[in-house]
N, C-alpha and C positions, 0 to 999 in steps of 0.2 A: 581445256587443260590450262593448268598452271605447275608448271615446275620450279624447283629452286635449288639452286648449287652453289656451294661456298669455295673460295679459292683462295689459298692461302700465299702472299708475295711477300718477299724478305725486301728492305729496301736500304739502302745507306744513312736514309735521309739527308738536310739541307737542298734540296731543291733536287733530289735525284727524282728522274724521269724513267719509267718503266712502260715499256708496251706491251698490254694485256692482252691485245688482240687473240691471237693463237690460243689462248686460255678462254676466253670469253666464246670464241669461234668453236672450240671444242666442247663447252658447258651445252651452247644450243646442239650441237650434235649429239650431243647422249642424252638431250632429253627429247628428242626425236621431234620437236618443233619444224612444224613446216611451212606457216605465215604464223603472222604477229610482231610481237615487240621483246625483244629482250632489256630489262631496266639492268645498270652495272652499277652499283652503290658501294663507295665506303663507309662501312665502319669507323668509327671517329672523325676527331675533329682540326684533325691538323694535313690532311691532303685529303687531294680533289682530283677527278675524274674526266676529264673533256676528248678529243680529238685534233690529233694533228700529222703533220706528216714528221714522221721519225726519223730524221735526219741529224747528224752530227752537230752541228751549229746551231741549229735550231735548240735541239734537245739538251746540248751540252753548254751552252751560252745565252742563247737570245728568251729563254723563259728564266731563265733564273735573271738575268738581266734587267726584264720587265719588271718582275715583281722586287727585284733591290729596288728600281726606281717608286712601284706604288706604295710597299710596306717595306722600309728597311727594316735589314736585321738590326742594325743596331738605335732603330728609334726608340721613342718612349712609349708604352703600354700600359694603360690601366690592368693589364691583366696579369702582367708582371708582379705588380705593387700588391694586388692580392692576394699569388699564390706562391709569391717567391720564389719563381723560375725563368726559363731564356727563352720563351716560344711563343710570346705574344704575339709578335710577328707569323707565326708558322699558321694560329688562328684566324687574325684577319688573310693571310693568301689564300690558304682551305674556301675561306668565306666565299672568296669573291669569284675563285675559280666555280666552286661548287661541288658537292658529294656524287655525283650522280648523274647519267648519260643513258637518254635511251634509243633505240637504235634499230630500225625494223629488220625483220627480219622475211626475208622472200625465199619461198624454195627449198628451205634450210640453210638459205646465208645467211651471212651479216653482209646488210647493204649499206655499202664502203665506198667512199671512191678509191681510184687507183692508189693514190699516193697518202689515203685519210688510215692513221692506225687509232685504235683507242689505246690513251695514256694513262696511267698513276703516277699525279705528281708530291713526293712528300715532303713536305715543308718543314717537318719536327727535326728538331737541331740533334738528333742519333739517330741511329739505328732503328728499323722497327721491324717488326714481323705485321702485316695489314693482313685484314678480313674482305675480302670482296666479295658481296652477294651478288648474284648472276637472278634474276626472276623472269623465266619466257613467260608468255600468257599468249597463247593462239590457239591455233590448230596443227593437231600432231599428225602423223603420218599415217597412224592408223587409220 
């Protein structure tokens, strides 16, 4: 079986970190998937998806500080020269994090650790509405 569900997420941009675990878990439950994999994919090139412990210090400071060291917002980016915009760092950061994540599903549930959540990190310079595709592949309950 293959089932696909779209999730819409509103973000604030500027390294906004959003916990999407509940929405992905709901998509899996609605699909009827019992055993298999869910791929969680961000449509767009200025946000990424990963897992982490969704706690205030990490998501409100540490993640942003990490990416600021690696790809600073005030850096020089050829992308900005080409397109005359201000989000070259957003594209670089999203490329480093990656647009997708695969999570095993066992007995109809996401296989995540106790402190592990699925997060979307929006690196763009403005608020956005993000589209996340959840594609479930495996055996259904029927």
